[in-house]
C-alpha angles and dihedrals in degrees: 000000000000131000132182129197126173147154141135121292105259125230109284093020101085095086101149135225126324089253096058105023103051114191094359095063089097093067093074117115112282135196127195115228109197110196124195131014131120111011090358134079111337123226110280092010094122123227145029127193122214140166125214127193125190109200132187114233130184138041098268091080092075094061091039091054094047091048097044114011095174099037093049093056113123130222142165130223120201112200134178103249118233110222089236093062096064127117093358114044091193087075092074110019109177113226092205142358089258089064095051126079098242113189096183141343123201122227110262109252136192087212130100097259138039112190144169138183114207140175109213136173109277152239090042147112123255131184120231112203118184116196147162119236094249130042120253096032106126130183143141118281142178126209113204121190131188128177141176089232137035116292141165127224123195137158115256113228 
């Protein structure tokens, strides 16, 4: 299946990468990816493979990348979701990347797309966290997910 979610980073949610944002990196937009379930990966079955693409959308990116090429680089974190963080991420705010259960982090890129294909233990819930390198850089984005089995994708409030 395939799912797409997108939007513009809202005020206060463009917090930047763990390297530059420090403790506030956790306030970036987050999406819960639930793998497995009916017709999908059965409990204890092992692994699920999925692909995530973070895409820049909208005309504002041209000006942003000219003004701040490094700070406007995009990247994506994939984290194992602690049950307590859903649906409210404030329940488990990670003070640093070292505190989080990061499964994968893409390289930050000045390009139009950051993507990754992963095989992970399933069933399970993972957090997808798109971000720019520097805090305060806001632009439209689209998050596209495809997987070999059924999945759910929803924003984390």
